[in-house]
ZANU-971100 format. One record per atom (N, C-alpha, C): residue in one letter; atom name; x, y, z. Coordinates in Angstrom, 3 decimals, m for minus. Layout:
N
- a:CA:X:Y:Z
...
***
This chain:
189
- m:N:m7.925:2.773:m16.778
- m:CA:m7.294:2.272:m15.518
- m:C:m8.045:2.916:m14.430
- n:N:m8.302:2.004:m13.427
- n:CA:m8.846:2.373:m12.060
- n:C:m7.774:2.407:m11.100
- l:N:m7.555:3.544:m10.507
- l:CA:m6.536:3.688:m9.459
- l:C:m7.102:4.009:m8.144
- l:N:m6.774:3.079:m7.052
- l:CA:m7.319:3.309:m5.736
- l:C:m6.137:3.729:m4.800
- a:N:m6.311:4.756:m4.211
- a:CA:m5.269:5.308:m3.299
- a:C:m5.818:5.169:m1.899
- i:N:m5.150:4.480:m0.986
- i:CA:m5.570:4.337:0.446
- i:C:m4.495:4.961:1.259
- v:N:m5.042:5.920:2.041
- v:CA:m4.092:6.760:2.977
- v:C:m4.444:6.507:4.373
- g:N:m3.403:5.995:5.094
- g:CA:m3.530:5.599:6.488
- g:C:m3.169:6.742:7.400
- s:N:m2.780:7.830:6.961
- s:CA:m2.265:8.981:7.731
- s:C:m3.557:9.653:8.397
- p:N:m3.394:10.077:9.678
- p:CA:m4.442:10.855:10.250
- p:C:m4.444:12.309:9.935
- r:N:m3.395:12.830:9.280
- r:CA:m3.134:14.145:8.991
- r:C:m3.246:14.430:7.437
- k:N:m4.404:15.038:7.053
- k:CA:m4.562:15.417:5.789
- k:C:m3.696:16.591:5.254
- g:N:m3.179:16.558:4.066
- g:CA:m2.345:17.614:3.591
- g:C:m0.933:17.626:4.016
- k:N:m0.450:16.601:4.811
- k:CA:0.969:16.630:5.239
- k:C:1.683:15.636:4.374
- a:N:2.813:15.140:4.808
- a:CA:3.801:14.423:4.011
- a:C:3.083:13.201:3.268
- t:N:2.496:12.372:3.986
- t:CA:1.937:11.130:3.406
- t:C:0.968:11.494:2.340
- d:N:m0.018:12.379:2.717
- d:CA:m1.031:12.807:1.880
- d:C:m0.466:13.463:0.463
- t:N:0.531:14.315:0.708
- t:CA:1.140:15.041:m0.367
- t:C:1.902:14.035:m1.300
- l:N:2.558:13.093:m0.800
- l:CA:3.238:12.013:m1.541
- l:C:2.174:11.246:m2.341
- v:N:1.121:10.905:m1.791
- v:CA:m0.006:10.201:m2.579
- v:C:m0.596:11.058:m3.695
- d:N:m0.806:12.392:m3.461
- d:CA:m1.165:13.232:m4.451
- d:C:m0.127:13.283:m5.564
- k:N:1.150:13.344:m5.296
- k:CA:2.111:13.367:m6.361
- k:C:2.154:12.004:m7.100
- a:N:1.915:10.919:m6.389
- a:CA:1.847:9.597:m7.145
- a:C:0.609:9.704:m8.125
- i:N:m0.539:10.187:m7.636
- i:CA:m1.794:10.274:m8.465
- i:C:m1.470:11.148:m9.669
- e:N:m0.804:12.244:m9.409
- e:CA:m0.340:13.144:m10.484
- e:C:0.436:12.507:m11.498
- g:N:1.428:11.674:m11.051
- g:CA:2.282:10.898:m12.003
- g:C:1.433:9.848:m12.769
- a:N:0.540:9.240:m12.167
- a:CA:m0.345:8.239:m12.794
- a:C:m1.179:8.913:m13.839
- r:N:m1.703:10.063:m13.593
- r:CA:m2.509:10.831:m14.492
- r:C:m1.746:11.344:m15.652
- s:N:m0.484:11.577:m15.391
- s:CA:0.401:12.082:m16.489
- s:C:0.580:10.938:m17.468
- k:N:0.646:9.708:m17.093
- k:CA:0.735:8.579:m17.953
- k:C:m0.551:8.201:m18.636
- d:N:m1.714:8.356:m17.880
- d:CA:m2.986:7.835:m18.357
- d:C:m3.966:8.974:m17.938
- p:N:m4.144:10.001:m18.792
- p:CA:m5.150:11.024:m18.385
- p:C:m6.612:10.675:m18.132
- d:N:m6.890:9.517:m18.750
- d:CA:m8.355:8.940:m18.346
- d:C:m8.376:8.067:m17.216
- c:N:m7.327:8.123:m16.377
- c:CA:m7.231:7.273:m15.127
- c:C:m8.379:7.751:m14.226
- d:N:m9.043:6.749:m13.744
- d:CA:m10.133:6.983:m12.796
- d:C:m9.525:6.784:m11.382
- v:N:m9.534:7.800:m10.626
- v:CA:m8.894:7.811:m9.283
- v:C:m9.819:7.924:m8.194
- k:N:m9.741:7.102:m7.152
- k:CA:m10.373:7.279:m5.917
- k:C:m9.511:7.247:m4.844
- k:N:m9.545:8.252:m3.958
- k:CA:m8.615:8.425:m2.835
- k:C:m9.359:8.234:m1.539
- i:N:m8.998:7.269:m0.740
- i:CA:m9.717:6.974:0.494
- i:C:m8.758:7.327:1.709
- h:N:m9.245:8.103:2.616
- h:CA:m8.542:8.393:3.849
- h:C:m9.172:7.434:4.902
- l:N:m8.325:6.522:5.392
- l:CA:m8.895:5.502:6.380
- l:C:m9.431:6.242:7.664
- m:N:m8.880:7.286:8.023
- m:CA:m9.380:7.996:9.207
- m:C:m10.782:8.529:9.028
- d:N:m11.258:8.697:7.784
- d:CA:m12.597:9.158:7.660
- d:C:m13.613:7.952:7.499
- q:N:m13.098:6.828:7.547
- q:CA:m13.972:5.614:7.423
- q:C:m14.291:4.940:8.748
- n:N:m15.359:4.261:8.778
- n:CA:m15.746:3.491:9.973
- n:C:m15.254:2.009:9.715
- i:N:m14.037:1.742:10.274
- i:CA:m13.433:0.402:10.110
- i:C:m13.260:m0.198:11.485
- e:N:m13.976:m1.252:11.774
- e:CA:m13.838:m1.893:13.067
- e:C:m12.662:m2.802:13.017
- y:N:m12.199:m3.106:14.151
- y:CA:m11.014:m4.075:14.337
- y:C:m11.484:m5.551:14.015
- c:N:m10.552:m6.331:13.401
- c:CA:m10.789:m7.721:13.084
- c:C:m11.134:m8.423:14.395
- r:N:m12.123:m9.247:14.360
- r:CA:m12.491:m10.080:15.556
- r:C:m11.882:m11.408:15.647
- n:N:m11.090:m11.839:14.593
- n:CA:m10.453:m12.992:14.463
- n:C:m11.333:m14.216:14.492
- c:N:m12.516:m14.019:13.923
- c:CA:m13.513:m15.179:13.897
- c:C:m13.164:m16.151:12.824
- l:N:m12.262:m15.770:11.872
- l:CA:m11.735:m16.692:10.816
- l:C:m12.765:m17.186:9.804
- v:N:m13.996:m16.581:9.836
- v:CA:m15.013:m16.911:8.809
- v:C:m14.407:m16.647:7.433
- c:N:m13.749:m15.518:7.289
- c:CA:m13.146:m15.157:5.940
- c:C:m12.096:m16.154:5.503
- r:N:m11.222:m16.540:6.370
- r:CA:m10.327:m17.483:6.101
- r:C:m10.893:m18.927:5.659
- d:N:m11.848:m19.328:6.385
- d:CA:m12.361:m20.640:6.197
- d:C:m13.467:m20.772:5.078
- t:N:m13.940:m19.603:4.489
- t:CA:m14.893:m19.638:3.477
- t:C:m14.260:m20.055:2.180
- k:N:m14.813:m21.025:1.464
- k:CA:m14.339:m21.477:0.154
- k:C:m15.279:m20.831:m0.897
- t:N:m14.571:m20.015:m1.806
- t:CA:m15.436:m19.426:m2.892
- t:C:m14.458:m19.171:m4.063
- d:N:m15.101:m18.977:m5.228
- d:CA:m14.414:m18.613:m6.370
- d:C:m14.488:m17.112:m6.651
- e:N:m15.142:m16.370:m5.777
- e:CA:m15.261:m14.908:m5.896
- e:C:m13.900:m14.253:m5.658
- p:N:m13.669:m13.064:m6.062
- p:CA:m12.399:m12.432:m5.894
- p:C:m12.083:m11.960:m4.382
- y:N:m13.137:m12.008:m3.602
- y:CA:m12.948:m11.725:m2.199
- y:C:m14.144:m12.286:m1.333
- v:N:m13.880:m12.585:m0.097
- v:CA:m14.876:m13.042:0.855
- v:C:m15.434:m11.810:1.671
- k:N:m16.722:m11.795:1.860
- k:CA:m17.314:m10.809:2.632
- k:C:m17.050:m11.053:4.175
- c:N:m16.583:m10.033:4.830
- c:CA:m16.348:m10.189:6.234
- c:C:m17.757:m10.116:6.962
- v:N:m17.815:m10.667:8.122
- v:CA:m19.014:m10.705:8.933
- v:C:m19.304:m9.354:9.561
- i:N:m18.315:m8.467:9.556
- i:CA:m18.482:m7.159:10.148
- i:C:m19.031:m6.168:9.105
- r:N:m20.052:m5.557:9.345
- r:CA:m20.676:m4.617:8.398
- r:C:m20.253:m3.197:8.775
- d:N:m19.383:m2.642:8.016
- d:CA:m18.882:m1.247:8.118
- d:C:m18.432:m0.735:6.850
- d:N:m17.610:0.186:6.755
- d:CA:m17.216:0.805:5.498
- d:C:m16.240:m0.037:4.754
- m:N:m15.741:m1.067:5.290
- m:CA:m14.865:m2.032:4.568
- m:C:m15.740:m2.703:3.448
- d:N:m16.943:m2.823:3.541
- d:CA:m17.791:m3.343:2.485
- d:C:m17.550:m2.550:1.145
- i:N:m17.608:m1.304:1.263
- i:CA:m17.399:m0.423:0.118
- i:C:m15.942:m0.454:m0.360
- i:N:m15.018:m0.362:0.627
- i:CA:m13.616:m0.373:0.244
- i:C:m13.179:m1.684:m0.479
- c:N:m13.766:m2.795:0.001
- c:CA:m13.414:m4.128:m0.700
- c:C:m14.009:m4.127:m2.151
- k:N:m15.157:m3.523:m2.385
- k:CA:m15.586:m3.447:m3.740
- k:C:m14.653:m2.555:m4.662
- d:N:m14.159:m1.465:m3.996
- d:CA:m13.205:m0.609:m4.684
- d:C:m11.906:m1.323:m4.975
- l:N:m11.476:m2.103:m4.045
- l:CA:m10.203:m2.889:m4.213
- l:C:m10.402:m3.905:m5.404
- v:N:m11.529:m4.506:m5.511
- v:CA:m11.740:m5.479:m6.635
- v:C:m11.744:m4.767:m7.930
- r:N:m12.265:m3.593:m8.058
- r:CA:m12.350:m2.726:m9.274
- r:C:m11.003:m2.212:m9.709
- a:N:m10.131:m2.055:m8.749
- a:CA:m8.847:m1.344:m8.915
- a:C:m7.841:m2.141:m9.847
- d:N:m7.315:m1.433:m10.805
- d:CA:m6.219:m1.960:m11.553
- d:C:m4.822:m1.653:m11.025
- a:N:m4.847:m0.551:m10.263
- a:CA:m3.544:m0.141:m9.568
- a:C:m3.836:0.305:m8.215
- l:N:m2.921:0.143:m7.335
- l:CA:m3.180:0.573:m5.882
- l:C:m2.068:1.495:m5.389
- i:N:m2.347:2.358:m4.590
- i:CA:m1.353:3.158:m3.828
- i:C:m1.769:3.001:m2.397
- m:N:m0.915:2.510:m1.596
- m:CA:m1.111:2.381:m0.123
- m:C:m0.068:3.181:0.573
- a:N:m0.563:4.058:1.443
- a:CA:0.410:4.839:2.122
- a:C:0.138:5.082:3.583
- t:N:1.195:5.058:4.365
- t:CA:1.062:5.172:5.793
- t:C:2.309:5.752:6.379
- p:N:2.217:6.755:7.275
- p:CA:3.453:7.186:7.929
- p:C:3.847:6.195:8.938
- v:N:5.124:6.317:9.414
- v:CA:5.580:5.408:10.398
- v:C:5.281:6.088:11.769
- h:N:4.594:5.338:12.619
- h:CA:4.180:5.802:14.007
- h:C:4.747:4.863:14.922
- m:N:5.607:5.152:15.753
- m:CA:6.195:4.272:16.830
- m:C:6.811:3.069:16.213
- g:N:7.343:3.225:14.922
- g:CA:8.118:2.184:14.195
- g:C:7.155:1.297:13.428
- y:N:5.870:1.553:13.331
- y:CA:4.918:0.684:12.597
- y:C:3.991:1.492:11.775
- a:N:3.187:0.824:10.966
- a:CA:2.046:1.542:10.214
- a:C:1.110:2.096:11.250
- t:N:0.307:3.138:10.873
- t:CA:m0.622:3.735:11.704
- t:C:m1.635:2.609:12.132
- a:N:m2.424:2.904:13.194
- a:CA:m3.489:2.014:13.687
- a:C:m4.536:1.848:12.641
- a:N:m4.859:2.891:11.926
- a:CA:m5.878:2.772:10.841
- a:C:m5.474:1.832:9.778
- m:N:m4.177:1.959:9.305
- m:CA:m3.688:1.109:8.281
- m:C:m3.611:m0.294:8.774
- t:N:m3.171:m0.520:10.019
- t:CA:m3.048:m1.867:10.570
- t:C:m4.405:m2.607:10.669
- a:N:m5.394:m1.801:11.053
- a:CA:m6.743:m2.360:11.179
- a:C:m7.249:m2.756:9.770
- f:N:m6.975:m1.839:8.820
- f:CA:m7.371:m2.066:7.404
- f:C:m6.738:m3.389:6.867
- l:N:m5.387:m3.483:7.163
- l:CA:m4.679:m4.711:6.563
- l:C:m5.089:m5.963:7.223
- a:N:m5.388:m5.906:8.555
- a:CA:m5.894:m7.024:9.292
- a:C:m7.133:m7.495:8.655
- r:N:m8.080:m6.634:8.247
- r:CA:m9.297:m7.001:7.734
- r:C:m9.292:m7.436:6.283
- i:N:m8.262:m7.181:5.480
- i:CA:m8.128:m7.681:4.182
- i:C:m7.284:m8.839:3.923
- v:N:m6.534:m9.223:4.875
- v:CA:m5.539:m10.319:4.679
- v:C:m6.215:m11.667:4.258
- w:N:m7.244:m12.046:5.051
- w:CA:m7.958:m13.188:4.636
- w:C:m9.074:m13.028:3.641
- t:N:m9.630:m11.851:3.707
- t:CA:m10.716:m11.595:2.812
- t:C:m10.216:m11.632:1.279
- f:N:m9.032:m11.297:0.981
- f:CA:m8.501:m11.364:m0.385
- f:C:m7.495:m12.545:m0.575
- s:N:m7.159:m13.327:0.405
- s:CA:m6.225:m14.369:0.206
- s:C:m6.755:m15.713:0.657
- r:N:m6.259:m16.771:m0.097
- r:CA:m6.615:m18.180:0.207
- r:C:m5.637:m18.713:1.266
- p:N:m6.040:m19.425:2.148
- p:CA:m5.112:m20.019:3.180
- p:C:m4.450:m21.318:2.681
- e:N:m3.804:m21.177:1.486
- e:CA:m3.181:m22.371:0.847
- e:C:m1.669:m22.200:0.741
- g:N:m1.066:m21.130:1.256
- g:CA:0.324:m20.812:1.299
- g:C:1.064:m21.812:2.205
- r:N:2.355:m21.915:1.950
- r:CA:3.182:m22.788:2.899
- r:C:4.562:m22.140:2.884
- s:N:5.139:m22.160:4.076
- s:CA:6.497:m21.749:4.257
- s:C:7.143:m22.652:5.377
- l:N:8.217:m23.251:5.162
- l:CA:8.875:m24.183:6.111
- l:C:7.828:m25.212:6.432
- n:N:7.501:m25.453:7.708
- n:CA:6.571:m26.449:8.161
- n:C:5.224:m25.758:8.427
- i:N:4.949:m24.633:8.100
- i:CA:3.778:m23.911:8.403
- i:C:2.944:m23.918:7.084
- s:N:1.738:m24.389:7.238
- s:CA:0.810:m24.305:6.144
- s:C:m0.404:m23.521:6.393
- g:N:m1.180:m23.164:5.416
- g:CA:m2.315:m22.202:5.609
- g:C:m2.041:m20.901:5.707
- l:N:m1.033:m20.381:5.074
- l:CA:m0.591:m18.976:5.058
- l:C:m1.396:m18.235:4.005
- p:N:m1.616:m17.026:4.274
- p:CA:m2.372:m16.136:3.317
- p:C:m1.530:m15.572:2.190
- t:N:m0.999:m16.534:1.230
- t:CA:m0.128:m16.058:0.194
- t:C:m0.696:m16.198:m1.216
- i:N:m1.823:m16.801:m1.389
- i:CA:m2.432:m16.993:m2.631
- i:C:m3.675:m16.117:m2.827
- p:N:m3.632:m15.196:m3.730
- p:CA:m4.863:m14.312:m3.900
- p:C:m6.020:m15.026:m4.358
- r:N:m7.174:m14.598:m3.923
- r:CA:m8.441:m15.188:m4.422
- r:C:m8.760:m14.666:m5.810
- s:N:m8.263:m13.549:m6.177
- s:CA:m8.592:m12.965:m7.491
- s:C:m7.399:m13.318:m8.463
- k:N:m7.673:m13.424:m9.681
- k:CA:m6.647:m13.684:m10.635
- k:C:m6.228:m12.423:m11.342
- k:N:m6.904:m11.344:m10.996
- k:CA:m6.519:m10.015:m11.624
- k:C:m5.093:m9.601:m11.143
- k:N:m4.345:m9.219:m12.169
- k:CA:m3.038:m8.701:m11.939
- k:C:m3.086:m7.153:m11.764
- r:N:m2.435:m6.629:m10.598
- r:CA:m2.527:m5.269:m10.295
- r:C:m1.075:m4.718:m10.021
- k:N:m0.926:m3.449:m10.325
- k:CA:0.305:m2.776:m9.888
- k:C:0.047:m2.055:m8.612
- a:N:1.046:m1.928:m7.740
- a:CA:0.964:m1.207:m6.539
- a:C:2.255:m0.474:m6.176
- i:N:1.924:0.562:m5.420
- i:CA:3.057:1.284:m4.771
- i:C:2.675:1.506:m3.400
- i:N:3.689:1.298:m2.480
- i:CA:3.584:1.486:m1.106
- i:C:4.407:2.724:m0.658
- i:N:3.789:3.679:m0.162
- i:CA:4.532:4.934:0.300
- i:C:4.613:4.946:1.838
- v:N:5.775:4.954:2.402
- v:CA:5.934:5.000:3.873
- v:C:6.946:6.066:4.313
- p:N:6.395:7.282:4.440
- p:CA:7.309:8.341:4.842
- p:C:7.589:8.280:6.337
- s:N:8.718:8.765:6.739
- s:CA:9.089:8.848:8.120
- s:C:9.800:10.156:8.539
- g:N:9.546:10.621:9.611
- g:CA:10.192:12.008:10.070
- g:C:11.613:11.782:10.410
- i:N:12.014:10.526:10.562
- i:CA:13.373:10.258:10.983
- i:C:14.154:9.750:9.817
- i:N:15.199:10.418:9.610
- i:CA:16.149:10.040:8.494
- i:C:17.448:9.388:9.132
- p:N:17.589:8.120:8.871
- p:CA:18.803:7.507:9.473
- p:C:20.042:8.276:9.101
- p:N:21.013:8.278:9.956
- p:CA:22.289:8.965:9.693
- p:C:23.023:8.650:8.401
- l:N:22.822:7.350:7.998
- l:CA:23.446:6.865:6.787
- l:C:22.989:7.644:5.599
- y:N:21.750:8.081:5.659
- y:CA:21.081:8.769:4.480
- y:C:21.194:10.264:4.566
- r:N:21.880:10.853:5.611
- r:CA:21.972:12.300:5.714
- r:C:23.229:12.789:4.970
- i:N:23.970:11.921:4.343
- i:CA:25.197:12.250:3.687
- i:C:24.872:12.942:2.396
- s:N:25.922:13.484:1.698
- s:CA:25.729:14.380:0.501
- s:C:25.353:13.438:m0.654
- v:N:24.874:14.153:m1.750
- v:CA:24.424:13.373:m2.968
- v:C:25.705:12.736:m3.577
- e:N:26.881:13.482:m3.574
- e:CA:28.039:12.957:m4.170
- e:C:28.475:11.685:m3.526
- v:N:28.412:11.505:m2.322
- v:CA:28.729:10.268:m1.603
- v:C:27.703:9.225:m1.974
- c:N:26.460:9.646:m2.068
- c:CA:25.412:8.652:m2.478
- c:C:25.626:8.004:m3.853
- v:N:26.151:8.819:m4.790
- v:CA:26.532:8.349:m6.132
- v:C:27.625:7.341:m5.937
- e:N:28.558:7.493:m5.064
- e:CA:29.604:6.496:m4.892
- e:C:28.987:5.229:m4.174
- i:N:28.204:5.453:m3.254
- i:CA:27.534:4.268:m2.632
- i:C:26.692:3.490:m3.495
- h:N:26.092:4.224:m4.499
- h:CA:25.174:3.595:m5.528
- h:C:26.020:2.603:m6.399
- m:N:27.354:2.966:m6.609
- m:CA:28.190:2.020:m7.348
- m:C:28.284:0.719:m6.679
- l:N:28.341:0.755:m5.288
- l:CA:28.488:m0.450:m4.519
- l:C:27.236:m1.189:m4.124
- f:N:26.283:m0.350:m3.755
- f:CA:24.994:m0.885:m3.293
- f:C:23.792:m0.090:m3.939
- p:N:23.282:m0.558:m5.098
- p:CA:22.367:0.155:m5.852
- p:C:21.132:0.584:m5.055
- c:N:20.602:m0.310:m4.175
- c:CA:19.386:m0.034:m3.406
- c:C:19.584:1.226:m2.482
- q:N:20.787:1.367:m1.979
- q:CA:21.067:2.435:m0.972
- q:C:20.657:3.793:m1.629
- f:N:21.117:3.965:m2.890
- f:CA:20.858:5.283:m3.580
- f:C:19.347:5.518:m3.729
- r:N:18.651:4.419:m4.105
- r:CA:17.209:4.571:m4.293
- r:C:16.482:4.958:m3.009
- i:N:16.960:4.228:m2.049
- i:CA:16.237:4.543:m0.699
- i:C:16.568:5.951:m0.271
- y:N:17.800:6.492:m0.468
- y:CA:18.107:7.815:m0.110
- y:C:17.270:8.790:m0.909
- k:N:17.044:8.432:m2.244
- k:CA:16.234:9.420:m2.955
- k:C:14.779:9.411:m2.450
- w:N:14.306:8.242:m2.068
- w:CA:12.992:8.233:m1.466
- w:C:12.861:9.015:m0.237
- f:N:13.919:9.013:0.627
- f:CA:13.888:9.847:1.802
- f:C:13.987:11.358:1.569
- i:N:14.518:11.691:0.505
- i:CA:14.554:13.166:0.181
- i:C:13.459:13.583:m0.735
- g:N:12.515:12.679:m1.004
- g:CA:11.324:12.951:m1.589
- g:C:11.275:12.964:m3.090
- d:N:12.238:12.243:m3.724
- d:CA:12.247:12.174:m5.219
- d:C:11.139:11.244:m5.606
- i:N:9.862:11.673:m5.507
- i:CA:8.812:10.859:m5.871
- i:C:8.710:10.459:m7.357
- r:N:9.220:11.334:m8.244
- r:CA:9.234:10.920:m9.569
- r:C:10.031:9.759:m9.893
- n:N:11.255:9.733:m9.237
- n:CA:12.130:8.597:m9.473
- n:C:11.438:7.282:m8.895
- l:N:10.774:7.395:m7.779
- l:CA:10.119:6.296:m7.253
- l:C:8.938:5.769:m8.246
- l:N:8.131:6.671:m8.754
- l:CA:7.113:6.373:m9.656
- l:C:7.692:5.712:m10.901
- f:N:8.853:6.215:m11.402
- f:CA:9.469:5.705:m12.587
- f:C:9.876:4.221:m12.348
- q:N:10.412:3.967:m11.209
- q:CA:10.872:2.577:m10.904
- q:C:9.706:1.582:m10.936
- f:N:8.476:2.031:m10.571
- f:CA:7.378:1.199:m10.537
- f:C:6.525:1.374:m11.795
- r:N:7.096:2.012:m12.775
- r:CA:6.503:2.108:m14.154
- r:C:5.125:2.873:m14.219
- i:N:5.025:3.831:m13.259
- i:CA:3.745:4.525:m13.323
- i:C:3.902:5.800:m14.107
- v:N:5.167:6.393:m14.234
- v:CA:5.320:7.536:m15.004
- v:C:6.429:7.157:m15.982
- p:N:6.402:7.717:m17.263
- p:CA:7.420:7.479:m18.295
- p:C:8.761:7.998:m17.924
***
């Protein structure tokens, strides 16, 4: 299995990076021969999307379309095509993904998707992947802010879980139970 981890945090060794390392550790515990590549977007030269739409309008049977911008995304796109599993991680900055992750996502949205999706009266949405390869993915989004609802005790969370199952899982994610998160995504046994 080829695992590609993409880290959008500007701070190495902190919460986001640590959670990615734990996810990688969990993947390796299931598949010791797992080939892992970890990319820190802050270390890459990734230009902003110019919205030229060449990638959107290009018709091809290839798994992705090359962007007209020549930068480190050329290498990252090749890594994405090879990957069997993805880990994408970004901390929350000002309520959104980091600028590095946002630039990365803007650059891959049309590169890897066909403009054939439709929702309501809007057509040409990027919902159909160019590649037929099935991949597993985990998205890790840590935040320094824990909403008051999730600051309650574990006993109360067990009771909440009886009523709202997702609430308990989200609480566990906030307190860092990464093993439970990885189990839910079938990365660790």
